[in-house]
N, C-alpha and C positions, 0 to 999 in steps of 0.2 A: 504493498498499502503506500502513495506516496504521501509526502508531510506538505498538500497543495489544497487551497480551499476548497472546501467541499460545497461543491456549485450546484448542487441537486438540494442537496439544505436553504440555501440560498434563495432557490430558485421558486421553493414551495412558498417560502417565505412572502418574497415578492408576487408569488402568483393568484394566491388569496385576492379578491378583488378592494375589500375592507383595507386591508393593511398596504396594498397598491395605492390605495386613494391615499391614504394616511401621509404612508414615505414622501408621495408627490406632492403634498400639504408642509413636509418639510423641505422640502427641496428649497425651495423660498431664501430660507436661510435664517426664518423668521421661529426663535422659539414658539412652540404654539399649547396651549394646555391639553389635558385629556379630554376634559370636553369639548374642549373645540372641536377635537381631532373625531371623536366620535361625531361631533353635528353634519362634521365634512365628509366622512363616510360612509353616516345616512345609519349609525351603530349604537346600539344602548351605551352608560357610561361604562359599565361592568364588561359589556363586549369589546371595547375600547382598551379596555384596561389588562381586558385578556392577549390582546391583539398586539396591543405598547411589551408586552413581559416578555413576548416572542419574538420579537426585531431585535428586544435588548441583551437577548440571552441569545440570539443570532449574533449578537455582534453591527447589527446594521444600526442602530439608534442609539444615544445614552442620553440619560436622564438628566438634568437638571434642575437643583431646587431652586423656589420661586424667588427672583429678586438676582439668581445667581448670572457672574456674565456670560 
């Protein structure tokens, strides 16, 4: 096995429509709250939280506490 990124895992994370919409919203460079991302993706806050946890576990996003630069 190679020491390279698991492309299939990344593709699966990006392939979910809600997660894709959240990532697209974050590509603006602006920090957005989980509530705002839920709204953009058309999912509940709980579902958005689950999606965000998966994206963070996959190292596609990094959470910042409110007020952090």
